[in-house]
PLY file of the C-alpha trace (Angstrom):
ply
format ascii 1.0
element vertex 646
property float x
property float y
property float z
element edge 645
property int vertex1
property int vertex2
end_header
-177.75 10.03 220.42
-175.55 11.99 218.04
-173.03 14.17 219.75
-174.28 17.12 217.77
-177.95 16.37 218.34
-179.17 18.41 215.38
-178.01 21.52 217.17
-175.15 22.44 214.86
-175.80 25.06 212.24
-177.73 27.76 214.10
-177.33 31.50 213.56
-174.80 32.50 210.95
-174.98 29.15 209.17
-175.53 28.45 205.54
-177.70 25.77 203.95
-177.50 22.42 205.60
-175.98 23.86 208.73
-172.65 24.75 207.10
-171.28 27.98 208.53
-170.97 30.91 206.23
-167.46 32.26 205.76
-166.20 35.79 205.40
-164.55 37.50 202.50
-160.97 36.66 201.83
-160.73 34.36 204.83
-160.33 31.01 203.14
-157.25 29.08 204.06
-156.03 25.52 203.65
-158.62 22.77 203.56
-161.41 25.27 203.09
-160.88 26.87 206.47
-161.58 30.51 207.22
-159.16 32.53 209.31
-161.27 31.84 212.38
-161.02 28.08 211.94
-164.64 27.73 210.78
-165.27 25.95 207.44
-165.71 28.21 204.44
-167.28 27.01 201.22
-165.87 29.79 199.02
-167.27 32.76 197.10
-169.54 32.12 194.08
-167.82 32.98 190.79
-170.49 35.52 189.81
-169.78 37.53 192.98
-165.99 37.54 192.79
-165.70 40.72 190.70
-167.77 42.68 193.22
-165.80 41.23 196.13
-162.50 42.25 194.52
-163.77 45.81 194.03
-164.81 45.99 197.68
-161.47 44.64 198.86
-159.58 47.16 196.71
-161.39 50.04 198.43
-161.29 48.56 201.92
-159.52 50.97 204.32
-156.57 49.73 206.34
-156.69 49.92 210.12
-153.48 50.14 212.14
-152.89 47.59 214.86
-153.83 49.14 218.25
-150.88 50.03 220.44
-152.43 48.40 223.51
-150.83 45.11 224.56
-151.96 42.82 227.34
-149.97 42.55 230.54
-150.88 40.56 233.64
-149.89 43.45 235.88
-151.79 46.78 235.57
-149.79 49.53 233.92
-149.42 52.96 235.44
-151.92 54.62 233.11
-153.43 57.98 233.90
-157.07 57.94 235.07
-159.56 57.89 232.24
-160.86 61.29 231.12
-162.22 62.77 227.91
-159.10 64.88 227.50
-156.74 61.93 227.97
-158.71 59.94 225.38
-158.55 62.80 222.85
-154.95 63.79 223.54
-153.79 60.22 223.01
-154.36 60.99 219.30
-152.62 64.37 219.27
-152.36 65.00 215.54
-156.02 64.26 214.82
-157.05 66.21 217.92
-155.01 69.30 216.94
-156.38 69.27 213.40
-159.91 68.97 214.75
-159.36 71.95 217.09
-157.95 74.12 214.26
-160.87 73.22 212.00
-163.33 74.04 214.79
-161.80 77.52 215.12
-161.85 78.05 211.33
-165.45 76.83 211.10
-166.53 79.23 213.86
-164.86 82.24 212.23
-166.39 81.50 208.83
-169.87 81.00 210.31
-169.76 84.46 211.92
-168.56 86.33 208.83
-172.13 86.71 207.54
-173.51 89.45 209.87
-170.44 91.62 209.29
-170.86 91.32 205.50
-174.56 92.21 205.90
-173.56 95.35 207.80
-171.08 96.28 205.06
-173.70 95.69 202.38
-176.24 97.90 204.14
-174.01 100.78 205.32
-171.60 100.92 202.38
-173.69 99.47 199.57
-177.44 99.98 199.99
-177.48 103.30 201.87
-175.06 105.15 199.53
-176.31 103.18 196.50
-172.93 101.61 195.72
-173.76 98.46 193.74
-170.12 97.37 193.53
-169.78 97.20 197.32
-173.15 95.47 197.57
-172.05 92.90 194.98
-168.73 92.33 196.76
-170.50 91.89 200.12
-172.98 89.42 198.62
-170.17 87.50 196.86
-168.15 87.45 200.08
-171.20 86.05 201.88
-171.49 83.22 199.34
-167.76 82.47 199.57
-167.91 82.38 203.38
-170.82 79.92 203.23
-168.95 77.61 200.82
-165.72 77.85 202.85
-167.70 77.18 206.03
-169.21 74.08 204.43
-165.76 72.80 203.44
-164.36 73.49 206.92
-167.33 71.74 208.56
-166.95 68.74 206.26
-163.23 68.45 207.05
-163.90 68.87 210.77
-166.53 66.11 210.74
-164.06 63.74 209.07
-161.41 64.52 211.70
-163.76 64.20 214.68
-165.19 60.97 213.24
-161.68 59.57 212.96
-160.87 60.76 216.48
-164.03 59.12 217.86
-163.33 55.82 216.07
-159.69 55.65 217.18
-160.31 56.76 220.77
-163.22 54.39 221.43
-161.47 51.48 219.69
-158.49 51.87 222.01
-160.81 52.34 224.98
-162.66 49.11 224.17
-159.35 47.24 224.02
-158.16 48.86 227.24
-161.36 47.94 229.10
-161.41 44.42 227.65
-157.77 43.89 228.61
-158.54 45.13 232.12
-161.46 42.70 232.38
-159.14 39.86 231.33
-156.74 40.90 234.08
-159.26 41.08 236.92
-159.45 38.22 239.39
-162.27 35.74 239.81
-163.74 37.46 242.86
-164.69 40.46 240.72
-166.82 38.28 238.44
-168.36 36.60 241.48
-169.52 39.92 242.89
-170.35 41.88 239.72
-173.27 41.08 237.41
-172.55 40.17 233.79
-175.16 42.64 232.51
-173.46 45.53 234.31
-170.12 44.62 232.73
-171.77 44.40 229.29
-173.24 47.87 229.81
-169.78 49.29 230.45
-168.51 47.76 227.19
-171.56 48.65 225.08
-173.87 51.48 226.17
-171.26 53.52 228.05
-168.61 53.40 225.33
-171.24 54.09 222.65
-172.30 57.22 224.57
-168.66 58.36 224.50
-168.35 57.59 220.79
-171.36 59.75 219.97
-169.97 62.54 222.10
-166.54 62.44 220.45
-167.93 62.12 216.96
-170.04 65.27 217.01
-170.98 66.43 220.49
-167.65 67.83 221.72
-166.91 69.54 218.39
-170.34 71.18 218.34
-169.90 72.09 221.99
-166.65 73.85 221.07
-168.17 75.53 218.00
-171.14 76.90 219.93
-169.00 77.95 222.88
-166.49 79.74 220.65
-169.41 81.34 218.81
-170.72 82.85 222.04
-167.24 84.10 222.95
-166.56 85.54 219.49
-169.98 87.20 219.29
-169.46 88.79 222.72
-166.19 90.35 221.52
-167.82 91.58 218.28
-170.81 93.10 220.15
-168.52 95.10 222.40
-166.51 96.26 219.38
-169.71 97.68 217.87
-170.98 99.52 220.96
-169.76 98.91 224.50
-172.80 100.48 226.21
-175.40 98.65 224.13
-173.57 95.33 224.45
-173.16 95.73 228.22
-176.81 96.65 228.78
-178.10 93.80 226.59
-175.81 91.08 227.98
-176.25 92.17 231.60
-179.98 91.69 231.17
-179.67 88.09 229.97
-176.32 86.53 230.99
-176.98 86.38 234.77
-180.32 84.67 234.14
-178.72 82.25 231.66
-175.90 81.52 234.10
-178.28 80.82 237.00
-180.49 78.47 234.96
-177.43 76.71 233.51
-175.99 76.05 236.99
-179.31 74.61 238.10
-179.51 72.44 234.98
-175.95 71.16 235.45
-176.56 70.07 239.03
-179.90 68.45 238.25
-178.58 66.70 235.14
-175.54 65.33 237.02
-177.97 63.42 239.23
-180.27 62.46 236.36
-177.67 61.07 233.97
-175.84 59.22 236.73
-179.16 57.57 237.55
-179.63 56.76 233.85
-176.32 54.86 233.67
-177.16 52.90 236.83
-180.67 51.95 235.74
-179.67 50.91 232.21
-176.92 48.72 233.73
-179.49 47.08 236.03
-181.85 46.56 233.09
-179.15 44.88 230.96
-178.11 42.77 233.95
-181.64 41.45 234.38
-181.88 40.80 230.62
-178.55 38.92 230.59
-179.57 36.75 233.55
-182.93 35.92 231.99
-181.33 34.92 228.68
-178.67 32.76 230.32
-181.30 31.07 232.47
-183.85 30.65 229.67
-184.02 26.87 230.16
-184.69 27.18 233.89
-187.21 29.99 233.31
-189.16 27.83 230.86
-188.95 24.69 232.98
-190.41 26.47 236.01
-193.02 28.44 234.05
-191.49 31.69 235.24
-192.02 33.75 232.06
-194.91 35.89 233.31
-193.21 36.77 236.58
-189.97 37.52 234.74
-191.83 39.95 232.48
-193.27 41.70 235.53
-189.82 41.80 237.13
-188.19 43.19 233.97
-190.97 45.75 233.67
-189.87 47.13 237.03
-186.29 47.55 235.75
-187.41 49.24 232.54
-189.78 51.39 234.59
-186.90 52.69 236.70
-184.94 53.42 233.51
-187.98 55.22 232.09
-188.32 57.26 235.29
-184.66 58.29 234.99
-185.27 59.35 231.37
-188.44 61.20 232.39
-186.47 63.11 235.02
-183.77 64.22 232.57
-186.41 65.06 229.97
-188.33 67.11 232.54
-185.36 69.29 233.50
-184.40 69.72 229.82
-187.99 70.79 229.06
-187.68 73.51 231.71
-184.19 74.65 230.70
-184.69 74.77 226.91
-187.85 76.92 226.73
-186.58 78.99 229.67
-183.46 80.02 227.76
-185.63 80.83 224.72
-187.76 83.22 226.77
-184.63 84.89 228.16
-183.23 85.23 224.62
-186.42 86.76 223.26
-186.55 89.23 226.15
-182.95 90.23 225.39
-183.79 90.69 221.71
-186.76 92.92 222.56
-184.59 95.05 224.84
-181.98 95.36 222.07
-184.51 96.51 219.47
-185.92 99.12 221.84
-182.57 100.52 223.03
-180.76 100.10 219.69
-183.69 101.58 217.72
-183.56 104.74 219.82
-179.81 104.98 219.20
-180.38 104.74 215.41
-182.99 107.50 215.61
-180.44 109.67 217.47
-177.79 108.80 214.82
-175.63 107.19 217.49
-175.70 103.88 215.59
-176.04 103.08 211.88
-178.85 100.93 210.53
-176.31 98.37 209.28
-174.63 98.20 212.68
-177.99 97.65 214.42
-178.84 94.93 211.89
-175.47 93.25 212.46
-175.95 93.69 216.21
-179.33 91.93 216.03
-177.91 89.14 213.88
-174.93 88.68 216.19
-177.14 88.69 219.27
-179.32 86.07 217.62
-176.12 84.11 216.95
-175.31 84.50 220.65
-178.62 82.95 221.75
-178.87 80.28 219.05
-176.01 78.23 220.57
-177.83 78.25 223.89
-180.57 76.13 222.35
-177.97 73.84 220.80
-176.06 73.63 224.06
-179.12 72.22 225.84
-179.04 69.09 223.68
-175.24 69.07 223.54
-175.01 69.32 227.29
-177.38 66.38 227.54
-174.98 64.35 225.38
-172.04 65.66 227.38
-173.61 64.62 230.67
-174.33 61.15 229.30
-170.70 60.87 228.20
-169.47 62.28 231.50
-171.53 59.75 233.45
-170.16 56.99 231.18
-166.57 58.14 231.84
-167.25 58.05 235.58
-168.52 54.45 235.40
-165.64 53.34 233.16
-163.10 55.08 235.40
-164.52 53.20 238.38
-164.17 49.92 236.47
-160.58 50.66 235.42
-159.75 51.58 239.02
-160.65 48.08 240.23
-157.43 46.26 241.02
-157.01 42.50 240.61
-156.63 40.74 243.94
-154.27 38.20 242.34
-151.38 40.40 241.27
-148.34 39.21 239.37
-145.04 39.97 241.12
-143.33 43.17 239.85
-140.36 41.05 238.71
-141.82 37.57 238.19
-139.67 34.56 237.40
-140.64 32.00 234.80
-141.43 28.68 236.37
-139.19 26.06 234.69
-140.47 22.62 233.71
-141.78 21.33 237.02
-141.47 17.91 238.62
-144.88 18.41 240.24
-144.28 18.72 243.98
-147.11 20.76 245.56
-147.13 22.04 249.13
-149.79 23.88 251.13
-148.12 25.43 254.19
-150.42 26.88 256.86
-152.98 28.07 254.32
-155.97 30.16 255.44
-158.52 31.40 252.92
-162.05 32.78 252.83
-164.14 34.41 250.11
-165.35 36.72 252.89
-163.09 37.79 255.74
-165.68 36.83 258.36
-166.23 33.33 256.92
-162.99 31.38 256.34
-163.27 28.33 254.10
-159.81 26.85 254.71
-158.09 26.96 258.08
-154.42 26.10 258.56
-154.27 23.59 255.69
-151.00 21.69 255.37
-150.76 19.31 252.44
-147.92 17.74 250.51
-148.36 16.17 247.05
-145.25 14.36 245.83
-144.15 14.52 242.17
-146.27 12.14 240.12
-148.71 11.50 242.98
-152.47 11.59 242.47
-154.38 12.95 245.48
-158.17 12.90 245.64
-160.06 15.31 247.87
-163.47 14.25 249.22
-165.83 15.75 251.74
-169.20 17.48 252.15
-170.35 20.34 249.93
-168.92 23.65 251.04
-165.94 22.13 252.83
-163.45 23.85 250.50
-162.58 21.09 248.03
-162.92 23.27 244.91
-161.17 26.09 246.73
-158.04 23.94 246.97
-158.13 23.55 243.17
-158.56 27.30 242.65
-155.62 28.08 244.90
-153.30 25.67 243.06
-154.10 27.40 239.74
-153.81 30.78 241.51
-157.29 31.96 240.67
-157.15 33.19 244.27
-154.31 33.84 246.70
-154.40 32.53 250.28
-155.10 35.08 253.01
-152.25 33.54 255.02
-149.72 30.84 254.34
-147.95 29.66 251.19
-148.56 27.41 248.22
-145.39 26.11 246.58
-144.65 24.12 243.44
-141.21 22.53 243.44
-140.39 24.73 246.42
-141.25 28.02 244.62
-143.94 30.30 246.07
-146.65 30.79 243.45
-146.72 34.53 244.20
-143.21 34.88 242.76
-143.73 33.25 239.35
-145.32 34.66 236.21
-148.94 33.65 235.79
-148.42 32.53 232.20
-145.55 30.16 233.08
-147.60 28.73 235.97
-150.84 28.14 234.11
-149.04 26.80 231.06
-147.99 23.79 233.15
-151.33 23.17 234.87
-154.21 21.45 233.12
-157.62 22.29 234.53
-160.97 20.60 233.97
-163.57 22.61 235.90
-166.81 21.32 237.36
-168.80 23.17 234.66
-166.71 23.08 231.46
-167.15 26.04 229.14
-167.20 25.83 225.36
-166.74 28.85 223.13
-168.50 29.69 219.86
-166.39 28.21 217.07
-165.35 24.82 215.78
-164.50 21.72 217.75
-160.90 22.22 216.66
-160.82 25.73 218.17
-162.22 24.52 221.48
-159.96 21.48 221.78
-156.85 23.50 220.92
-157.83 26.38 223.20
-154.82 25.91 225.51
-152.49 24.90 222.66
-153.43 26.82 219.49
-150.40 25.50 217.59
-151.50 21.87 217.98
-151.47 19.74 214.85
-154.40 17.68 213.62
-152.63 14.50 214.70
-152.25 15.84 218.23
-155.90 16.87 218.36
-157.08 13.47 217.14
-154.84 11.80 219.72
-156.60 13.81 222.46
-159.99 12.89 220.97
-159.03 9.23 220.99
-157.78 9.49 224.58
-161.30 10.27 225.80
-163.04 8.00 223.28
-164.71 10.74 221.24
-163.60 9.74 217.73
-166.79 7.88 216.84
-168.97 10.76 218.00
-166.87 13.40 216.21
-166.84 11.46 212.96
-170.64 11.24 212.97
-170.72 14.85 211.85
-169.74 15.39 208.22
-167.43 18.29 209.17
-165.58 16.34 211.85
-163.26 18.60 213.84
-164.57 21.58 211.91
-168.11 21.10 213.19
-169.27 24.32 214.88
-170.29 24.55 218.52
-173.03 26.88 219.63
-172.67 29.42 222.42
-171.54 27.78 225.70
-171.61 24.41 223.91
-175.42 24.26 223.94
-175.42 21.94 220.91
-173.84 19.09 222.91
-174.87 17.36 226.11
-173.33 18.19 229.47
-171.50 14.87 229.51
-170.08 15.48 226.05
-168.93 18.94 227.11
-167.09 17.24 229.98
-165.37 14.86 227.56
-164.36 17.77 225.32
-162.93 19.60 228.32
-160.90 16.51 229.24
-159.61 16.23 225.68
-158.63 19.93 225.85
-156.60 19.20 228.99
-155.03 16.10 227.40
-153.90 18.12 224.40
-152.12 20.73 226.52
-149.93 17.98 228.08
-149.59 19.75 231.48
-147.17 18.77 234.23
-149.88 19.12 236.91
-153.53 18.22 236.48
-156.44 19.66 238.48
-159.80 17.95 238.01
-162.73 19.59 239.78
-165.42 16.88 239.85
-164.60 16.12 236.23
-166.81 13.00 236.08
-169.82 14.42 237.90
-171.93 14.83 234.71
-171.14 11.48 233.12
-173.12 8.26 232.96
-171.47 5.05 234.15
-170.30 4.03 230.68
-168.78 7.43 229.94
-167.31 7.58 233.43
-165.49 4.29 232.93
-164.16 5.47 229.59
-162.98 8.77 231.08
-161.36 7.06 234.04
-159.40 4.84 231.66
-158.29 7.95 229.80
-157.42 9.61 233.12
-155.04 6.77 233.89
-153.12 7.60 230.72
-153.23 11.37 231.34
-152.13 11.16 234.97
-149.27 8.77 234.38
-146.09 10.48 235.62
-147.98 13.69 236.51
-149.05 15.19 239.82
-152.81 15.51 240.13
-155.39 16.95 242.50
-158.81 15.36 241.99
-161.85 17.00 243.55
-164.31 14.11 243.68
-167.92 13.61 244.73
-167.99 10.08 243.38
-165.90 7.77 245.50
-165.30 5.57 242.45
-163.07 8.38 241.14
-161.38 8.92 244.50
-160.57 5.21 244.86
-158.27 5.39 241.83
-156.02 7.97 243.51
-152.73 7.16 245.22
-153.93 9.00 248.31
-157.24 10.41 249.56
-157.74 13.37 251.85
-161.00 13.96 253.68
-161.89 17.59 254.42
-164.67 19.38 256.26
-165.19 22.86 257.70
-162.40 22.34 260.25
-159.74 21.32 257.70
-158.13 18.01 256.66
-159.54 15.22 258.84
-157.97 12.12 257.34
-155.37 11.18 254.76
-154.32 7.84 253.35
-155.04 5.30 250.64
-158.53 3.87 250.12
-157.59 0.69 252.01
-155.93 2.57 254.88
-158.91 4.89 255.38
-161.37 2.00 255.39
-159.26 0.25 258.03
-159.20 3.44 260.14
-163.03 3.28 260.49
-163.31 7.08 260.40
-165.23 9.63 258.33
-164.16 8.16 254.99
-165.31 4.67 256.03
-168.74 6.13 256.87
-168.91 7.92 253.49
-167.90 4.74 251.67
-170.53 2.68 253.50
-173.25 5.19 252.59
-172.08 5.35 248.97
-171.91 1.55 248.67
-175.44 1.18 250.05
-176.81 3.48 247.35
-174.83 2.13 244.41
0 1
1 2
2 3
3 4
4 5
5 6
6 7
7 8
8 9
9 10
10 11
11 12
12 13
13 14
14 15
15 16
16 17
17 18
18 19
19 20
20 21
21 22
22 23
23 24
24 25
25 26
26 27
27 28
28 29
29 30
30 31
31 32
32 33
33 34
34 35
35 36
36 37
37 38
38 39
39 40
40 41
41 42
42 43
43 44
44 45
45 46
46 47
47 48
48 49
49 50
50 51
51 52
52 53
53 54
54 55
55 56
56 57
57 58
58 59
59 60
60 61
61 62
62 63
63 64
64 65
65 66
66 67
67 68
68 69
69 70
70 71
71 72
72 73
73 74
74 75
75 76
76 77
77 78
78 79
79 80
80 81
81 82
82 83
83 84
84 85
85 86
86 87
87 88
88 89
89 90
90 91
91 92
92 93
93 94
94 95
95 96
96 97
97 98
98 99
99 100
100 101
101 102
102 103
103 104
104 105
105 106
106 107
107 108
108 109
109 110
110 111
111 112
112 113
113 114
114 115
115 116
116 117
117 118
118 119
119 120
120 121
121 122
122 123
123 124
124 125
125 126
126 127
127 128
128 129
129 130
130 131
131 132
132 133
133 134
134 135
135 136
136 137
137 138
138 139
139 140
140 141
141 142
142 143
143 144
144 145
145 146
146 147
147 148
148 149
149 150
150 151
151 152
152 153
153 154
154 155
155 156
156 157
157 158
158 159
159 160
160 161
161 162
162 163
163 164
164 165
165 166
166 167
167 168
168 169
169 170
170 171
171 172
172 173
173 174
174 175
175 176
176 177
177 178
178 179
179 180
180 181
181 182
182 183
183 184
184 185
185 186
186 187
187 188
188 189
189 190
190 191
191 192
192 193
193 194
194 195
195 196
196 197
197 198
198 199
199 200
200 201
201 202
202 203
203 204
204 205
205 206
206 207
207 208
208 209
209 210
210 211
211 212
212 213
213 214
214 215
215 216
216 217
217 218
218 219
219 220
220 221
221 222
222 223
223 224
224 225
225 226
226 227
227 228
228 229
229 230
230 231
231 232
232 233
233 234
234 235
235 236
236 237
237 238
238 239
239 240
240 241
241 242
242 243
243 244
244 245
245 246
246 247
247 248
248 249
249 250
250 251
251 252
252 253
253 254
254 255
255 256
256 257
257 258
258 259
259 260
260 261
261 262
262 263
263 264
264 265
265 266
266 267
267 268
268 269
269 270
270 271
271 272
272 273
273 274
274 275
275 276
276 277
277 278
278 279
279 280
280 281
281 282
282 283
283 284
284 285
285 286
286 287
287 288
288 289
289 290
290 291
291 292
292 293
293 294
294 295
295 296
296 297
297 298
298 299
299 300
300 301
301 302
302 303
303 304
304 305
305 306
306 307
307 308
308 309
309 310
310 311
311 312
312 313
313 314
314 315
315 316
316 317
317 318
318 319
319 320
320 321
321 322
322 323
323 324
324 325
325 326
326 327
327 328
328 329
329 330
330 331
331 332
332 333
333 334
334 335
335 336
336 337
337 338
338 339
339 340
340 341
341 342
342 343
343 344
344 345
345 346
346 347
347 348
348 349
349 350
350 351
351 352
352 353
353 354
354 355
355 356
356 357
357 358
358 359
359 360
360 361
361 362
362 363
363 364
364 365
365 366
366 367
367 368
368 369
369 370
370 371
371 372
372 373
373 374
374 375
375 376
376 377
377 378
378 379
379 380
380 381
381 382
382 383
383 384
384 385
385 386
386 387
387 388
388 389
389 390
390 391
391 392
392 393
393 394
394 395
395 396
396 397
397 398
398 399
399 400
400 401
401 402
402 403
403 404
404 405
405 406
406 407
407 408
408 409
409 410
410 411
411 412
412 413
413 414
414 415
415 416
416 417
417 418
418 419
419 420
420 421
421 422
422 423
423 424
424 425
425 426
426 427
427 428
428 429
429 430
430 431
431 432
432 433
433 434
434 435
435 436
436 437
437 438
438 439
439 440
440 441
441 442
442 443
443 444
444 445
445 446
446 447
447 448
448 449
449 450
450 451
451 452
452 453
453 454
454 455
455 456
456 457
457 458
458 459
459 460
460 461
461 462
462 463
463 464
464 465
465 466
466 467
467 468
468 469
469 470
470 471
471 472
472 473
473 474
474 475
475 476
476 477
477 478
478 479
479 480
480 481
481 482
482 483
483 484
484 485
485 486
486 487
487 488
488 489
489 490
490 491
491 492
492 493
493 494
494 495
495 496
496 497
497 498
498 499
499 500
500 501
501 502
502 503
503 504
504 505
505 506
506 507
507 508
508 509
509 510
510 511
511 512
512 513
513 514
514 515
515 516
516 517
517 518
518 519
519 520
520 521
521 522
522 523
523 524
524 525
525 526
526 527
527 528
528 529
529 530
530 531
531 532
532 533
533 534
534 535
535 536
536 537
537 538
538 539
539 540
540 541
541 542
542 543
543 544
544 545
545 546
546 547
547 548
548 549
549 550
550 551
551 552
552 553
553 554
554 555
555 556
556 557
557 558
558 559
559 560
560 561
561 562
562 563
563 564
564 565
565 566
566 567
567 568
568 569
569 570
570 571
571 572
572 573
573 574
574 575
575 576
576 577
577 578
578 579
579 580
580 581
581 582
582 583
583 584
584 585
585 586
586 587
587 588
588 589
589 590
590 591
591 592
592 593
593 594
594 595
595 596
596 597
597 598
598 599
599 600
600 601
601 602
602 603
603 604
604 605
605 606
606 607
607 608
608 609
609 610
610 611
611 612
612 613
613 614
614 615
615 616
616 617
617 618
618 619
619 620
620 621
621 622
622 623
623 624
624 625
625 626
626 627
627 628
628 629
629 630
630 631
631 632
632 633
633 634
634 635
635 636
636 637
637 638
638 639
639 640
640 641
641 642
642 643
643 644
644 645
């Protein structure tokens, strides 16, 4: 069977399965910047491409840099996101104020046109008022256009930096977080929640400010026209508006929080179903999965129905209150005009301004909906950013020098749950250059030993030392740079074979990569594909078999040339022929290096210098294969059972 099994090509591929490249990304040997083959741009399209590139905007490199230890950043809030881009934020605020002032110039000019132009018959004043109205409209349009550009830039910059901050935080979190949290929920934080914030920053907050300032400005203008009339009119409507707004705020807080939770659950179920598509199909589970997903979407729909219901009450309710206020104004103001206590132009301006006071209320209903969605998103993102990694780098870590490979477990206790310890008082010494295999029943803690050596977890009690240095004191990068890991379920990323093999050593040369390929006996399989090392892999390596993924993971470890090797059941998915080939390659890899082998197959364990047997109570036996057989203990029983079945 070909290593690539007809699976290469896939989405984003050109004719014949060759991946399509991007503009301007071609490098040496026809490679794109991402390492994926690129066939070049057709000559007839080059002129258009050059025009596009000439007009392509430049984007500054984000200031955020990754650190293993969380930085003392202020808690996430809308203000902190906006104020991080002070200049753009200040310009946006100034343009919002200017836009609001220009939008409210119209009613005043109408009043001037009526009282000083139409009533006395002064055409010059009427013409000036009309011209001023036109100028204010054009100026308002220009101010709005400039404000939209500024708020769009603010939204793009703020959410870009937020995405990087959240992604960096996710890279920093420890393995226990990913064990407990669902992938779909995490994806919702990075997609739906940040998109809700982007929409809010792009237009929602600016409109919120414009409408709020409009109401404030109109209130001041109304009182400048007539204090009594303004007081009577506003006292009739403001208390009712305030009471309904408070009710809406409390109800929507609950509703939009429920929305964020239900959409996260829906995406989580979707993610799980997609990742388990093969199992779903094999067990004919499609119909039940549809029913199950319908329940998640139903809960999301119910949350939307709830928020829509309260908005349907609040919106029309504020309209009724506004119309009642307008009717009261016409009645009271009309009587004042008849008594010559108020001019016709002033009453007209008063009506227009009062209408401008109520118009934002209708806008604020929708804007507040967007605000609540953004506010709920900020709450969820703040909770995520508040999660602290359980494996923390020391405040002043030391770089681990080139190690000899001595590993010590001293009184180690560990459990994924406090009430259920996995390892109890483990004491183990691995000498430099020694290969130790760990065997035992499932759940005895074999893989946990491997995770502790690579510091994916820290022991609850006790110490783990390499060359006499406690792992808690060294920088994570200097530790993991010297440890090669082949997990039980190797993971391949979307990209070329070259990218995946050089994952732990991006600067590796082609000769080094081919040497690693040869070490695991993959050259023949790689060369079957016309693109060789540039052949693309599909998501999670779906285009290759599980055994071939294991071989690629071994080659990746070979290429990194680590001082310590941790193999977690690295031959469990291989057939006998592949297993023999890998074991021969392991002999070359492990020569002169310390190694911890987690083995289910005793054929792998037998090759080790020493074997330890573990169960729920700890390390039961230790010794070479011959010594343990002579001891007639647990290992001898395991070997007898294994021999009988093989």
